VOGU-3710 file (C-alpha; in Angstrom, 3 decimals, decimal comma):
1> mlmhilsseq> 107,127/100,132/109,158  106,789/101,458/112,125  103,422/101,704/113,676  103,013/104,976/114,287  104,339/107,989/111,981  104,973/110,704/114,261  107,755/112,323/113,311  110,547/112,671/110,281  113,294/111,167/112,411  111,869/107,581/112,472
11> fdkqtletlf> 112,938/107,358/109,017  116,346/105,933/108,261  117,686/105,956/104,525  116,712/102,102/103,740  113,163/103,135/104,517  112,908/105,819/103,064  114,612/104,297/99,576  111,813/101,709/100,049  108,980/104,069/100,191  109,966/106,247/97,354
21> dkaaqmknev> 110,446/103,264/95,249  106,750/102,436/96,300  105,515/106,242/95,826  107,318/106,103/92,013  105,322/102,734/91,500  102,455/104,274/92,683  102,278/106,877/90,323  103,356/105,546/87,492  100,217/103,010/88,034  97,806/106,173/88,742
31> esnksnirla> 99,435/107,990/86,157  99,053/105,407/83,389  95,503/104,362/84,099  93,452/107,039/85,851  90,359/105,251/85,953  92,046/102,753/88,208  90,053/103,748/91,251  91,552/100,257/93,139  95,455/99,178/93,123  95,653/97,186/96,158
41> qqhigkqvlt> 92,907/94,729/96,823  93,680/93,360/99,701  92,820/96,367/101,607  89,052/96,096/100,808  87,101/95,732/103,729  90,017/98,068/105,580  88,865/101,781/107,376  90,893/104,976/107,184  90,152/107,617/109,826  91,023/111,452/108,843
51> lfyepstrtr> 90,675/113,259/112,524  91,093/117,025/111,771  91,251/119,319/114,239  92,642/121,942/112,035  91,652/122,709/108,610  93,284/121,106/105,872  93,242/120,695/102,101  95,850/118,656/100,555  96,713/116,763/103,655  93,190/115,511/104,287
61> isfeqaalkl> 91,895/114,928/101,049  95,429/113,372/99,189  95,235/111,146/102,234  91,596/110,312/101,606  92,147/109,661/97,997  95,354/107,556/98,622  92,970/105,340/101,345  90,069/105,033/98,479  92,907/104,114/95,815  93,864/101,578/97,894
71> gasvvstesa> 90,319/100,099/98,145  89,975/100,839/101,407  87,101/103,277/102,809  87,125/106,535/104,750  85,945/108,028/107,972  86,374/111,678/107,850  86,139/114,831/110,304  87,644/118,560/108,989  86,591/120,641/112,408  87,052/117,830/115,373
81> gvfssaakge> 87,390/120,414/117,513  84,379/122,323/116,712  82,102/119,581/115,804  83,292/116,391/118,324  83,238/115,658/121,688  86,671/117,897/122,047  84,227/120,906/122,242  82,699/119,573/124,830  85,903/118,968/126,940  86,682/115,790/125,738
91> slkdtirvin> 90,531/114,852/125,866  92,823/113,675/122,994  93,396/110,939/124,681  89,634/109,924/125,318  88,764/110,024/121,870  91,604/108,089/120,769  90,519/105,043/123,180  86,867/105,441/122,273  88,336/105,602/118,082  90,369/102,097/118,875
101> gygfgaivlr> 87,256/100,366/119,660  85,840/101,039/116,255  88,347/98,896/114,343  90,346/101,329/111,993  93,286/100,148/110,164  94,953/103,739/110,407  93,911/107,202/112,106  95,550/110,032/110,383  95,840/112,903/112,503  96,202/116,722/112,681
111> hsqkgaasea> 96,048/119,121/115,842  96,795/122,178/117,070  98,979/121,048/119,743  102,478/120,851/119,559  103,454/116,994/120,715  98,945/115,758/119,894  100,291/113,356/117,968  102,936/111,218/119,924  100,432/111,742/122,956  97,189/109,702/121,551
121> asisetpvin> 100,275/107,426/119,854  100,966/106,924/123,486  97,710/104,978/124,583  96,486/104,224/120,790  96,314/100,216/119,421  95,384/101,914/116,571  98,396/103,116/113,768  98,560/106,751/114,217  99,484/109,214/111,232  100,660/112,631/112,391
131> agdgngehpt> 98,893/114,924/109,895  100,741/118,185/111,500  101,040/118,909/115,732  100,914/122,586/116,041  104,148/124,690/114,933  105,869/120,917/115,782  106,417/118,491/112,842  104,829/117,363/109,640  106,588/113,787/108,737  104,624/113,291/105,735
141> qalldaftiy> 105,229/116,292/104,202  108,744/115,861/104,380  108,190/112,549/102,854  106,540/114,202/99,670  109,060/117,212/100,058  111,885/114,688/99,905  110,244/112,345/97,394  110,118/115,803/94,931  113,777/116,231/95,200  114,720/113,209/94,767
151> qkfgrlsnln> 113,091/112,784/91,610  114,204/115,632/89,830  117,859/115,281/91,844  118,099/111,882/91,824  119,809/112,399/95,440  119,301/113,776/98,915  122,546/114,743/99,606  125,554/117,386/98,453  122,302/119,776/97,643  122,366/123,398/99,207
161> iamggdlkng> 119,010/124,111/100,157  117,364/127,371/101,187  114,326/127,607/103,425  112,802/131,001/103,796  109,610/132,493/105,467  108,151/131,558/108,862  110,797/129,418/110,385  109,188/129,412/113,738  106,310/128,033/113,283  106,231/126,072/109,989
171> rtvhslakli> 106,020/122,324/110,983  107,174/121,173/107,113  110,520/123,691/107,576  111,335/121,507/110,899  110,529/117,975/109,183  112,075/118,472/106,141  115,146/119,861/107,971  115,649/116,840/110,269  115,196/114,121/107,499  117,639/115,853/105,056
181> skydnntisf> 119,906/116,229/107,866  120,309/112,065/107,271  122,143/112,519/104,153  125,785/113,835/103,598  127,221/117,166/102,484  123,647/118,839/102,410  123,699/122,481/103,304  120,842/124,283/104,749  120,523/128,405/104,480  117,428/129,194/106,967
191> isvpelqigd> 115,878/133,118/105,514  114,098/135,140/108,016  113,395/137,834/109,869  114,546/137,263/113,656  111,316/136,783/114,728  110,251/133,901/112,814  113,601/132,455/112,539  114,104/128,432/113,821  113,996/127,599/117,184  116,849/126,646/119,706
201> dirvfltnkg> 115,341/123,030/119,732  116,271/122,752/115,443  119,685/124,245/116,000  120,425/122,261/118,617  119,468/119,006/116,605  121,041/120,020/113,153  124,175/120,482/115,307  124,565/117,416/116,629  123,410/115,952/113,414  126,193/117,945/111,923
211> ldfketdnme> 124,489/119,852/109,494  125,998/122,199/107,940  123,606/125,133/108,366  123,094/129,369/108,478  120,810/132,468/109,313  120,748/134,810/107,465  118,263/137,571/106,367  120,035/138,153/102,722  117,573/136,355/100,673  119,366/137,757/97,270
221> galreadviy> 122,643/135,929/98,701  121,155/132,599/100,166  118,917/132,177/96,349  121,827/132,298/93,982  124,105/129,152/95,416  120,524/127,105/95,813  119,552/124,003/94,229  116,740/123,622/96,311  114,143/126,505/97,458  111,998/125,975/99,843
231> wtrlqkerle> 109,315/128,651/100,874  106,817/129,228/103,286  104,466/131,811/104,214  103,512/133,399/107,459  101,761/131,393/109,852  99,076/133,676/110,823  97,022/130,895/112,884  99,923/131,027/115,093  100,938/134,716/115,404  99,641/137,273/117,640
241> eqdsfknpnf> 101,235/140,401/116,377  101,424/139,012/113,275  101,239/142,547/111,454  104,601/143,673/112,506  106,275/140,493/111,187  105,402/140,726/107,719  108,575/141,421/105,277  107,768/142,123/101,783  111,090/141,500/100,798  110,508/138,060/101,239
251> vinkavlefl> 108,854/137,480/98,049  109,584/135,217/95,059  108,697/136,841/91,727  109,844/136,791/88,363  112,857/139,578/89,399  114,040/136,772/91,839  114,373/134,174/89,456  116,487/136,404/87,287  119,302/135,117/89,819  118,469/131,743/90,543
261> rkdsiilhpl> 119,994/128,642/89,228  119,169/127,712/85,950  118,892/123,911/87,278  117,260/124,770/90,466  114,058/124,378/92,053  111,342/125,952/93,966  108,641/124,198/96,431  106,290/125,351/98,853  104,173/122,735/101,436  100,997/125,379/100,340
271> prleeisedv> 98,736/127,595/100,517  100,839/130,350/99,341  99,653/133,992/100,111  102,216/136,365/98,654  105,050/134,886/99,316  105,461/133,663/95,838  103,681/135,724/92,569  101,473/133,947/90,436  104,034/134,767/87,700  106,424/132,517/89,192
281> dsdpramyfe> 104,342/129,671/88,283  104,938/129,396/84,979  108,256/129,008/85,319  110,145/124,968/84,594  111,397/125,314/88,153  108,368/126,199/90,106  107,566/122,550/91,016  105,051/123,456/94,203  101,663/122,141/92,268  103,842/118,575/91,378
291> qasnglfvrm> 104,820/118,361/95,169  101,633/118,636/96,215  100,125/116,218/93,543  103,542/113,788/94,783  101,658/113,938/98,036  98,810/111,421/96,933  101,602/108,877/95,943  103,969/109,007/98,991  101,033/108,377/100,770  99,235/105,675/98,932
301> allddvlsns> 102,707/104,378/99,652  102,828/105,327/103,468  99,007/103,623/104,108  100,041/100,590/102,307  102,646/100,041/104,717  100,776/100,898/107,444  97,175/98,794/106,296  99,802/95,808/105,606  100,662/95,660/109,438  97,444/96,429/110,914
//
């Protein structure tokens, strides 16, 4: 396992297979014995820092629960940009230099700036796990997304994937697209308005990888053929003129369910706003809450590897 987890690009197929096998094992152990708090006794005495400069619910809590279930303890701050020395002007690198002296087994970092995790890792002796860096990447979200797809279909190849919403600013889309590009015969349809389409960096990356993709605003046409529907919210915190980008046509509701494939799945990194209506939740193809739960097991598997080598 790599020391720092910064991008979904880092994971090759063999590493992913091993990680997913371990995540499945963790899932089985947790679900079969919910009272068992500690699953890996070798991590007792180790500590994980969740250093979050941006708000989070699922990522921070699942990482913290993952650490606790592995026997490690947790030190946490969710609003580090406001309540840490960053508010006084301290640089991220200096913060990491200080934290390196405190003996943590891992630093789980979320930051508003693209590239912040790589900047931290460049000087950190403690493993840094990127929990989201601005509109850059969210590699552990991509891992749990891929794990959910793999558990459903038994493969990560030969899939038609539709990704819709704010694709320009949605870091989860960027990470999952990069991860899926490692597998053969996949097709991605990016569905959005022109202002919120994927950036040139993602286009170039996928082209170089030979992944077949298209960009469209025809939601129905793309969704009819999709095995996986990956929907995202409008990233309001990253938009200056957010109201001008609202598009009521990009909503998954019961009417949309009528033309989806019966064996397709609907994923969403959450939180959702109005882009998936609540009346979709009861449909068996709606897997976004199970997807969120899988975050615990994937992050347990990931932390187990990182802490074992720290």
